[in-house]
Phi, psi and omega in degrees: 000139181290160178297133180261142179243135180273135173235156178238136176227158176253140181231151170294151184304322182296320178293319177298320178298320178295317178296319178299326178295336179292342180299330179292338179264004177093007178267145164264159178301314181297316180297318179296313181296319177299318181296317178297314180298314179303314182296313182293323182284348177272351181294144183298331181286348177277127176235120180297158179302146177278179183300330180277004177089358179258131177239156176277131181252346175038067176085354178269127178222000000 
């Protein structure tokens, strides 16, 4: 398994409540967020940053 890095984000309370509700379906918050990120970052319109640090965002802000 690759080395994991911890990140911290702030969420509105309502969104956190929805994430907590996923536990009844067998999801952990971390697992759900990882799955969403994996799916979204695999989309063709996502382009990772180039070596100079600039990436194309094509309408994403």
